C-alpha positions in Angstrom: 35.7 -44.5 34.9 32.0 -45.0 34.5 31.4 -45.1 38.3 33.4 -41.9 38.6 31.4 -40.1 35.8 28.1 -41.3 37.3 29.1 -40.0 40.7 29.9 -36.5 39.3 26.7 -36.5 37.1 24.5 -37.4 40.0 25.9 -34.7 42.3 25.8 -32.0 39.6 22.4 -33.1 38.3 23.9 -32.7 34.8 24.7 -35.2 32.0 28.4 -35.8 31.6 30.0 -37.3 28.5 33.5 -38.3 27.3 34.7 -38.8 23.8 37.3 -41.6 23.4 39.5 -42.4 20.5 40.4 -45.9 19.4 43.6 -46.0 21.4 41.6 -45.3 24.5 42.6 -41.7 25.0 39.9 -39.3 26.2 39.8 -36.4 23.8 36.9 -34.4 25.2 35.0 -34.1 28.5 31.6 -32.6 28.1 29.3 -31.2 30.9 25.8 -30.7 29.8 22.5 -29.9 31.5 19.9 -32.3 33.0 18.5 -33.1 29.5 21.5 -33.4 27.2 25.0 -32.5 26.2 26.4 -30.4 23.4 29.0 -32.2 21.3 31.9 -29.9 20.5 33.5 -29.3 17.1 35.3 -32.5 16.1 37.1 -31.1 13.0 40.5 -31.9 14.7 39.4 -35.5 14.0 38.3 -35.3 10.4 36.2 -38.0 8.8 38.2 -38.0 5.6 37.4 -41.0 3.4 37.0 -43.4 6.3 33.5 -44.8 6.9 33.7 -43.9 10.6 35.4 -41.1 12.6 37.4 -43.2 15.0 35.7 -41.7 18.1 33.1 -43.0 20.5 30.8 -41.1 22.8 29.9 -42.4 26.3 27.5 -40.2 28.4 25.1 -40.4 31.3 21.3 -40.3 31.4 20.1 -39.1 34.8 16.8 -41.0 34.7 18.0 -44.3 33.3 16.3 -43.4 29.9 17.4 -45.0 26.7 19.2 -43.3 23.8 17.2 -40.4 22.4 16.5 -39.3 18.9 19.1 -36.6 19.3 21.6 -39.2 20.3 21.0 -41.2 17.2 21.0 -38.1 15.0 24.5 -37.2 16.4 25.7 -40.8 15.8 24.7 -40.6 12.1 25.7 -36.9 11.5 29.1 -37.3 13.1 29.7 -40.9 12.0 30.8 -41.9 15.5 32.1 -45.4 16.0 29.5 -46.0 18.7 27.3 -44.1 21.1 26.7 -45.3 24.6 24.2 -44.0 27.2 24.8 -45.0 30.9 21.4 -44.9 32.7 21.6 -43.8 36.4 19.4 -45.1 39.1 19.7 -44.1 42.7 23.0 -42.4 42.0 24.5 -45.6 40.6 25.3 -46.8 37.0 22.4 -49.1 36.1 21.7 -49.7 32.4 23.9 -49.6 29.3 22.4 -48.6 26.0 24.5 -48.8 22.8 23.9 -47.9 19.2 26.1 -48.1 16.1 25.7 -47.5 12.4 25.0 -50.4 10.0 27.0 -51.2 6.8 25.2 -51.0 3.5 22.1 -49.2 4.7 21.3 -45.5 4.3 21.1 -44.0 7.7 20.6 -47.4 9.4 21.7 -48.1 12.9 21.4 -50.9 15.4 20.3 -50.5 19.1 21.3 -52.8 21.9 20.3 -52.8 25.6 19.4 -52.2 28.2 22.0 -54.4 29.7 22.7 -54.1 33.4 26.0 -52.3 34.1 27.4 -55.2 36.3 27.0 -57.8 33.5 28.0 -55.6 30.5 30.7 -57.1 28.4 31.8 -55.7 25.0 34.9 -56.3 22.9 35.0 -52.8 21.3 38.3 -53.2 19.4 37.3 -56.4 17.7 33.8 -55.1 17.0 34.8 -51.8 15.4 37.4 -53.4 13.1 34.9 -56.0 11.9 32.2 -53.3 11.4 34.5 -51.0 9.4 35.7 -53.9 7.2 32.1 -54.8 6.4 31.4 -51.2 5.6 34.4 -51.1 3.2 33.2 -54.3 1.5 29.7 -53.0 0.9 31.0 -49.6 -0.3 30.7 -49.0 -4.1 33.5 -46.5 -3.9 37.1 -47.6 -4.1 39.5 -46.2 -1.6 42.0 -45.7 -4.4 39.5 -43.3 -6.2 40.5 -39.9 -5.0 37.9 -38.0 -6.9 35.3 -35.9 -5.1 32.0 -37.6 -4.5 28.9 -35.5 -4.6 25.2 -35.4 -3.9 23.4 -32.9 -6.2 20.6 -31.0 -4.5 17.8 -28.8 -6.0 15.6 -26.8 -3.6 13.1 -24.6 -5.5 9.5 -23.5 -5.9 9.7 -24.4 -9.6 7.9 -27.4 -11.0 9.7 -30.7 -10.5 10.3 -31.3 -14.3 12.2 -27.9 -14.4 14.3 -28.9 -11.4 15.1 -32.3 -13.0 16.2 -30.6 -16.2 18.4 -28.2 -14.3 19.9 -31.0 -12.3 20.6 -32.9 -15.5 22.8 -29.9 -16.5 24.3 -29.7 -13.1 25.3 -33.4 -13.3 27.0 -32.7 -16.7 28.9 -29.8 -15.0 29.9 -32.1 -12.1 31.2 -34.7 -14.5 33.1 -32.0 -16.4 34.7 -31.2 -13.1 35.7 -34.8 -12.6 33.3 -35.3 -9.7 31.6 -38.7 -9.1 27.9 -38.1 -8.7 26.4 -40.5 -6.0 22.9 -39.2 -6.0 20.4 -36.5 -6.6 17.8 -34.8 -4.3 14.9 -32.7 -5.5 12.9 -30.7 -3.0 10.0 -28.7 -4.2 8.7 -26.2 -1.6 6.0 -23.6 -1.4 8.4 -21.3 0.3 12.2 -21.3 0.5 13.7 -21.4 4.0 15.9 -18.3 4.1 18.4 -20.0 6.4 18.8 -23.5 5.2 16.8 -23.4 1.9 14.8 -26.4 3.3 13.7 -27.4 6.8 16.5 -28.3 9.2 15.1 -31.8 9.8 15.1 -32.6 6.1 18.5 -31.1 5.7 19.9 -33.3 8.5 18.3 -36.4 6.8 20.0 -35.4 3.5 23.4 -35.0 5.2 23.1 -38.4 7.0 22.2 -40.0 3.7 25.2 -38.3 2.0 27.5 -39.5 4.7 26.2 -43.1 4.5 27.0 -43.0 0.8 30.5 -41.8 1.5 30.0 -38.4 -0.2 32.6 -35.6 0.3 30.6 -32.8 -1.3 27.1 -31.3 -1.4 26.4 -29.3 -4.6 23.3 -27.1 -4.6 21.8 -26.2 -7.9 20.7 -22.9 -6.5 23.2 -20.1 -5.7 23.7 -19.9 -1.9 24.1 -16.7 0.0 27.1 -16.4 2.4 24.8 -16.8 5.4 23.2 -20.0 3.9 26.6 -21.5 3.2 27.6 -20.8 6.9 24.4 -22.2 8.3 24.6 -25.4 6.3 28.3 -26.0 6.9 27.7 -25.5 10.6 25.7 -28.7 10.4 28.2 -30.8 8.6 31.9 -31.2 7.7 31.0 -32.0 4.2 32.1 -29.4 1.7 29.2 -27.3 0.5 29.2 -25.5 -2.8 26.7 -24.1 -5.3 26.3 -24.0 -9.0 28.4 -20.8 -9.4 31.3 -22.3 -7.5 31.2 -25.4 -9.6 31.3 -23.4 -12.8 34.1 -21.2 -11.5 36.0 -24.4 -10.6 35.7 -25.8 -14.1 36.8 -22.5 -15.6 39.8 -22.4 -13.2 40.8 -26.0 -14.3 40.4 -25.2 -18.0 41.9 -21.7 -18.4 45.3 -21.9 -20.0 46.1 -18.5 -21.5 47.0 -15.5 -19.4 43.8 -13.8 -20.4 41.7 -16.8 -19.2 43.6 -17.3 -16.0 43.3 -13.6 -15.0 39.6 -13.5 -15.8 38.8 -16.7 -13.9 40.8 -15.6 -10.8 39.1 -12.2 -10.8 35.7 -13.9 -10.9 36.6 -16.3 -8.1 37.9 -13.6 -5.8 34.8 -11.4 -6.4 32.6 -14.4 -5.6 34.6 -15.3 -2.4 35.1 -11.8 -1.0 31.7 -11.6 0.8 32.2 -15.2 2.1 35.5 -14.5 3.9 33.8 -13.0 7.0 33.5 -14.7 10.4 35.2 -17.9 11.3 35.7 -18.8 7.6 35.3 -22.5 8.2 32.8 -22.8 5.4 35.4 -21.6 2.9 38.5 -23.1 4.6 37.3 -26.5 3.6 37.5 -25.4 -0.1 41.3 -24.6 -0.1 41.8 -27.7 -2.1 39.8 -29.7 -4.6 36.4 -28.8 -6.0 35.4 -25.2 -5.2 38.9 -24.2 -4.1 40.9 -24.7 -7.2 42.2 -21.7 -9.2 45.2 -20.1 -10.9 45.4 -17.8 -7.9 44.6 -20.3 -5.3 45.3 -19.0 -1.8 44.2 -19.6 1.8 40.7 -18.3 2.0 40.9 -16.7 5.5 43.3 -14.0 4.3 42.6 -10.4 5.1 39.8 -8.9 3.0 42.0 -5.9 2.2 44.5 -8.2 0.6 41.8 -9.8 -1.5 40.6 -6.3 -2.6 44.2 -5.4 -3.5 44.5 -8.5 -5.5 41.2 -7.7 -7.3 42.4 -4.2 -8.2 45.7 -5.7 -9.5 43.9 -8.2 -11.7 41.6 -5.6 -13.1 44.6 -3.5 -14.1 46.2 -6.5 -15.8 42.9 -7.2 -17.5 42.9 -3.7 -18.9 46.4 -4.1 -20.3 45.5 -7.4 -21.9 42.4 -5.8 -23.4 44.6 -3.1 -24.9 46.8 -5.7 -26.5 43.7 -7.4 -27.9 42.5 -4.1 -29.3 45.9 -3.6 -31.1 45.6 -7.1 -32.7 42.0 -6.3 -33.7 43.1 -3.0 -35.2 45.7 -4.8 -37.4 42.9 -7.1 -38.7 40.6 -4.2 -39.4 43.4 -2.5 -41.3 43.8 -5.6 -43.5 40.1 -5.6 -44.1 39.6 -9.2 -43.2 36.0 -10.1 -42.2 35.5 -11.7 -38.8 33.1 -14.5 -38.1 32.6 -15.7 -34.5 31.1 -19.0 -33.4 28.9 -18.7 -30.4 26.7 -21.2 -28.7 25.9 -23.2 -25.6 28.7 -25.0 -23.9 29.5 -28.4 -25.5 27.7 -27.5 -28.7 30.8 -28.5 -30.8 32.2 -25.0 -31.5 35.9 -26.0 -31.2 35.3 -29.2 -33.3 33.7 -27.0 -36.0 36.6 -24.6 -35.9 39.1 -27.4 -36.2 37.4 -29.1 -39.2 36.6 -25.9 -41.0 40.2 -24.7 -40.8 42.2 -28.0 -40.5 43.5 -26.9 -37.1 43.9 -28.6 -33.8 42.2 -26.6 -31.0 41.6 -28.8 -27.9 38.3 -30.5 -27.9 36.6 -32.8 -25.4 33.0 -34.1 -25.0 32.6 -32.1 -21.8 31.1 -28.8 -20.8 33.5 -25.9 -21.0 36.3 -28.0 -22.5 37.8 -24.9 -23.9 37.7 -21.4 -22.5 40.4 -19.5 -24.4 39.4 -17.7 -27.5 41.0 -19.2 -30.7 41.2 -17.5 -34.0 42.0 -19.1 -37.4 42.0 -18.1 -41.0 39.5 -19.6 -43.4 40.2 -19.2 -47.2 37.5 -19.0 -49.8 37.8 -19.1 -53.6 38.9 -15.9 -55.4 41.6 -15.2 -52.9 39.2 -14.2 -50.2 39.5 -15.1 -46.6 37.9 -14.5 -43.2 39.1 -14.8 -39.6 36.9 -17.3 -37.7 37.0 -17.3 -33.9 35.8 -19.8 -31.3 34.4 -18.2 -28.0 33.7 -19.5 -24.5 30.5 -21.5 -24.3 27.4 -20.0 -22.8 25.2 -21.5 -20.1 22.0 -20.5 -18.5 22.4 -18.6 -15.2 26.0 -17.9 -16.1 27.5 -16.4 -12.9 27.4 -12.6 -13.0 31.0 -12.3 -11.8 32.1 -14.6 -14.6 30.2 -12.6 -17.2 31.8 -9.5 -15.9 35.3 -11.0 -15.9 34.9 -12.4 -19.4 33.2 -9.3 -20.8 36.5 -8.1 -22.2 36.9 -11.4 -24.1 33.2 -11.4 -25.2 33.5 -7.8 -26.4 35.5 -9.2 -29.3 32.1 -10.4 -30.6 31.3 -6.7 -31.2 33.9 -6.7 -34.0 32.4 -9.7 -35.7 30.7 -9.2 -39.1 28.7 -12.4 -38.6 27.8 -14.6 -35.6 27.4 -18.3 -36.2 25.0 -19.6 -33.5 25.9 -23.3 -33.2 23.3 -25.5 -31.5 23.5 -29.2 -30.5 20.3 -30.4 -32.0 20.7 -33.8 -30.4 20.3 -32.3 -26.9 16.7 -32.6 -25.7 16.9 -29.1 -24.2 18.2 -27.4 -27.4 15.3 -24.9 -27.5 16.0 -23.7 -24.0 19.7 -23.5 -24.9 18.9 -21.4 -27.9 16.9 -19.0 -25.7 19.7 -18.8 -23.1 22.3 -17.9 -25.8 20.0 -15.4 -27.4 19.5 -13.8 -24.0 23.2 -13.4 -23.4 23.7 -12.0 -26.9 21.1 -9.4 -26.1 22.7 -8.6 -22.7 26.0 -8.0 -24.5 24.3 -5.5 -26.8 24.8 -7.7 -29.9 21.2 -8.3 -30.9 21.7 -6.3 -34.1 24.5 -8.5 -35.4 23.9 -10.6 -38.4 23.4 -14.2 -37.2 23.4 -17.6 -38.8 21.7 -20.4 -36.9 23.5 -23.7 -37.4 22.2 -27.1 -36.1 25.1 -29.4 -35.2 25.2 -33.1 -34.6 22.5 -33.9 -37.2 24.0 -37.4 -37.5 22.7 -38.1 -34.0 19.0 -37.6 -34.9 16.7 -39.1 -37.5 17.3 -37.4 -40.9 13.6 -36.5 -41.3 13.6 -34.9 -37.8 16.7 -32.9 -38.6 15.2 -31.6 -41.9 12.0 -30.6 -40.3 13.8 -28.8 -37.4 16.0 -26.9 -39.9 13.0 -25.8 -41.8 11.1 -24.8 -38.7 14.0 -22.7 -37.2 15.4 -21.6 -40.6 18.7 -23.2 -39.7 21.5 -25.0 -41.6 22.1 -28.6 -40.5 25.7 -29.9 -40.2 27.8 -32.5 -38.4 31.0 -30.8 -37.2 32.9 -34.1 -37.4 31.8 -34.7 -41.1 33.3 -32.2 -43.4 31.1 -33.3 -46.3 28.2 -31.6 -44.5 29.9 -28.2 -44.7 29.2 -26.8 -48.2 25.7 -25.3 -47.4 27.2 -23.6 -44.3 30.2 -22.2 -46.3 27.9 -20.9 -49.0 25.7 -19.2 -46.4 28.8 -17.6 -44.8 30.1 -16.4 -48.2 26.7 -15.0 -49.1 26.2 -13.2 -45.8 29.7 -11.8 -45.7 30.0 -10.7 -49.4 26.3 -10.4 -50.0 26.1 -12.5 -53.1 25.4 -16.1 -54.1 28.8 -17.9 -54.2 30.0 -20.5 -56.6 29.2 -24.0 -55.4 32.9 -24.6 -54.6 33.8 -25.9 -51.1 36.1 -23.5 -49.2 39.6 -24.5 -48.3 40.6 -24.5 -44.6 44.0 -23.3 -43.7 45.1 -23.0 -40.1 47.3 -20.0 -39.2 
């Protein structure tokens, strides 16, 4: 076979390559030019969760030169079993050069050769099985773990400390989506590359490193344009998503009510619509798992018109649901029951506070966006007075615009509130930035004139003296949502702000309805 290929390559003055699978079948024949070959799309032979692709490349070099940097990049980017160059001299096969990836090393490979063609001996089958077994042994990821495995990437002109803080939050989001985080990359640039965000050489290094760590997913902290997603996915078969897609995925996973499901699906479709043009390969990888989950999950290469029709249908349904909410609101208004809404950053403890204030059982979990669906409960005070207290979806900085638009109808319920309780996780080192983010969203919703009560939660996780000083500095009330004995100051403040008088020092009674 090699003699035949070399004969053709010499007469055509072009490099010729063959791609061979492990059963010895030739899957591709490639005719290049005098300097190199272009490896075709190998998506028919997906990498999956295996360390190597199961394909090897054998190609000619017209001037008996060794493997090039491009050859070795292809070896690492495509996770080939092995790459072989056959050096030609005087029209005959002369030297054999081999390279293969190494187990347990990031981007490492081993070169062998030149070996004269006539004396070349190589037990490929035994070698490749031993290599893959060694790679499996040195892998820190169990084959039985079916979770997505991600590398988190931040590419920005912002200072490094700001990028690190944002990546900390992205990592929390990834964990909330049940993603295993294998590593983080921070790239600070003077100027963002409009095509790849970073230089193509650095991006290839990053992809090779991700593949060597057995990642299945790249998550960018910055929102990617449709053209950037296409450009990056043209370089790799890894799934590529951004911060917005990750948040949308979490929302899709956590929405349970009809309201929530409709709002999330609407946001997803609006986000994906401009990304359905062209070949669609960038999005087709997302039809399952992270970035592709949703109540209205569908094949993403469907006709754009059908997507628009679906969006119009969901918008109509959302208006109907909003009308039903308005009717429920009207009944509450007629009964004259004051409404208090708990707002705050995601994972601040809003659902836990609602549960323990009202002796109810709203779902809670120590994860971002654990609950999305608005919950309302009745809270009774002395003298036969009561309020409706509601828990709302958590806020986050850079909340996707499509998501804000979709949830606007739910968030509009805040307009009816007589009081907003702004709950803050005081134990979070970024709590001041989180306060600013929530206040900004409240302003964007036109609610800046609403009476607000700042409440610092999780005071049991910080030093008592620190908690007291912070409460004084921010004019806040300190509580621990899991310890009901800390509630009396909060309840007195609610009673005073609702009925505008100093209440009796009697703890309110929580009654779930």
